[in-house]
C-alpha positions in Angstrom: 0.0 0.0 0.0 3.0 2.3 0.6 3.5 2.4 -3.2 0.0 3.5 -4.0 -0.2 6.9 -5.7 -2.9 9.0 -7.2 -2.7 9.0 -11.0 -4.1 11.6 -13.4 -2.8 10.1 -16.6 -4.4 6.9 -17.6 -3.8 4.4 -20.4 -6.9 3.4 -22.4 -5.9 -0.3 -21.8 -9.1 -2.2 -20.8 -9.5 -3.5 -17.3 -9.7 -7.3 -17.2 -13.3 -8.7 -16.8 -14.4 -9.2 -13.2 -11.7 -7.0 -11.6 -14.0 -4.1 -10.9 -16.8 -6.3 -9.6 -14.3 -8.1 -7.2 -13.1 -4.7 -5.9 -16.6 -3.5 -5.4 -17.5 -6.7 -3.6 -14.6 -6.0 -1.2 -15.7 -2.4 -0.7 -19.3 -3.6 0.0 -18.0 -5.8 2.8 -17.1 -2.6 4.8 -18.7 -2.1 8.2 -21.6 0.4 8.3 -23.8 2.0 10.9 -26.6 -0.5 11.8 -25.4 -2.6 8.8 -27.5 -0.4 6.5 -24.7 -0.4 3.8 -25.6 3.2 2.6 -23.6 3.1 -0.7 -24.0 2.7 -4.4 -21.0 2.2 -6.8 -21.9 3.3 -10.3 -19.4 2.0 -12.8 -19.2 4.3 -15.9 -17.6 2.9 -19.0 -19.7 4.3 -21.8 -17.6 6.8 -23.8 -20.7 9.1 -24.2 -21.5 9.1 -20.5 -17.8 9.6 -19.5 -17.8 12.6 -22.0 -20.9 14.0 -20.3 -19.4 13.5 -16.9 -16.2 15.3 -17.9 -18.0 18.2 -19.4 -20.2 18.7 -16.3 -17.2 18.2 -13.9 -15.1 20.7 -15.8 -17.8 23.3 -15.7 -17.9 23.1 -11.9 -14.1 23.0 -11.7 -13.7 26.1 -13.9 -16.0 28.0 -11.5 -14.1 26.6 -8.5 -10.6 27.5 -9.7 -11.7 30.9 -11.1 -14.1 32.1 -8.3 -14.8 29.8 -5.4 -11.4 28.5 -4.3 -9.5 30.6 -1.7 -6.0 31.5 -2.6 -4.7 29.3 0.3 -6.3 26.2 -1.3 -5.0 27.0 -4.7 -1.5 27.4 -3.2 -1.8 24.0 -1.6 -2.8 22.5 -4.9 0.0 24.1 -6.9 2.7 21.4 -6.2 0.3 18.8 -7.5 -0.3 20.7 -10.7 -4.1 20.4 -11.0 -6.4 22.8 -12.7 -10.0 22.7 -14.0 -9.1 20.3 -16.9 -10.1 16.7 -16.1 -9.2 14.6 -19.1 -8.8 11.5 -16.9 -12.6 11.3 -16.7 -12.6 10.3 -20.3 -9.3 8.5 -20.8 -9.6 6.1 -17.8 -11.3 2.9 -19.0 -13.7 3.1 -16.0 -14.9 5.8 -13.6 -16.6 4.6 -10.4 -19.0 7.2 -8.9 -19.7 6.4 -5.3 -23.0 7.6 -3.8 -24.1 7.9 -0.2 -27.6 6.5 0.1 -29.8 8.6 2.4 -33.4 7.8 3.5 -35.8 7.7 0.6 -38.9 5.8 -0.7 -36.9 2.6 -1.2 -34.1 3.0 1.4 -34.2 3.0 5.2 -32.8 5.6 7.4 -29.0 5.2 7.5 -26.6 5.9 10.4 -23.1 7.2 10.1 -23.4 7.6 6.4 -20.2 9.5 5.7 -18.1 7.3 8.0 -19.5 4.1 6.4 -19.0 5.3 2.9 -15.5 6.5 3.7 -14.5 3.1 5.0 -16.0 1.4 1.9 -14.1 3.8 -0.4 -10.9 3.1 1.4 -11.4 -0.6 0.9 -12.3 0.0 -2.8 -9.1 1.9 -3.4 -7.0 -0.7 -1.6 -8.7 -3.6 -3.6 -8.1 -1.7 -6.9 -4.4 -1.1 -5.9 -4.0 -4.7 -5.0 -5.4 -5.7 -8.4 -2.6 -3.6 -10.0 -4.8 -0.7 -11.0 -4.3 3.0 -10.5 -7.0 5.4 -9.1 -7.6 9.0 -8.3 -10.1 10.4 -5.9 -11.9 13.4 -7.5 -14.4 15.5 -5.7 -15.8 18.3 -7.9 -17.9 20.7 -5.8 -20.8 20.8 -6.0 -21.4 17.2 -7.3 -25.2 17.0 -7.8 -24.7 16.9 -11.6 -23.6 13.3 -11.0 -27.2 12.3 -10.1 -28.3 13.3 -13.6 -25.3 11.9 -15.5 -25.5 8.5 -13.6 -29.4 8.5 -13.5 -29.6 8.2 -9.7 -32.5 9.3 -7.4 -32.3 12.3 -5.1 -31.8 10.3 -1.9 -28.4 9.2 -3.4 -25.8 11.9 -2.9 -22.4 11.8 -4.7 -19.5 11.2 -2.4 -16.5 10.7 -4.7 -15.5 10.1 -8.4 -12.8 7.5 -8.9 -11.2 7.1 -12.3 -9.7 3.6 -12.6 -7.2 2.0 -15.0 -3.5 1.5 -15.7 -1.2 4.5 -15.6 -0.2 5.9 -19.0 3.4 5.2 -20.0 4.2 8.9 -19.5 2.0 9.4 -16.4 3.2 12.2 -14.2 3.0 11.5 -10.5 4.1 14.3 -8.2 7.0 13.5 -5.8 5.0 13.7 -2.6 6.3 12.5 0.8 4.3 11.0 3.6 4.6 12.1 7.2 6.8 9.8 9.3 5.0 7.3 11.4 6.1 9.1 14.6 4.0 12.1 13.5 0.8 10.1 12.9 1.0 7.2 15.4 0.3 8.0 19.0 0.6 5.3 21.6 -0.9 5.8 25.0 
């Protein structure tokens, strides 16, 4: 897991059959409040739908980078080299959109939704990495356009967009360092 890195440059090489399903099966095994399992994993592979997803995400991102993001946040993003352009939403062979399921006509009241979905997403990323695939966690804000693109009901709320695939041969990965264990592990 220490070798896992976020990738923004994907190869169009297809993902072997069954790999995404197995990773989502692992993610769906996550613990959840009252075992409600308040998540949906929408796998987007249609080129047309990925194109629509990208166009909508880039519209939100242009607004974010131009008007909504504070200078401090933009400064923090600068070393990573991101901007409003999100070509990975089309070039990755699959994009998994994870939704939180809130109470609705066909869903019970969930408990600890964000925590439960966060654990499931962590397992998903780990399973995809274990399968040899690269991922990126993308969170355009706001994300409600994803309900329309993915044809999901209002009680499902977008949590994260995860492009999945193999890194492109020329993938750029920022040289980031992790905090030493002594900074994040407290024993008492």
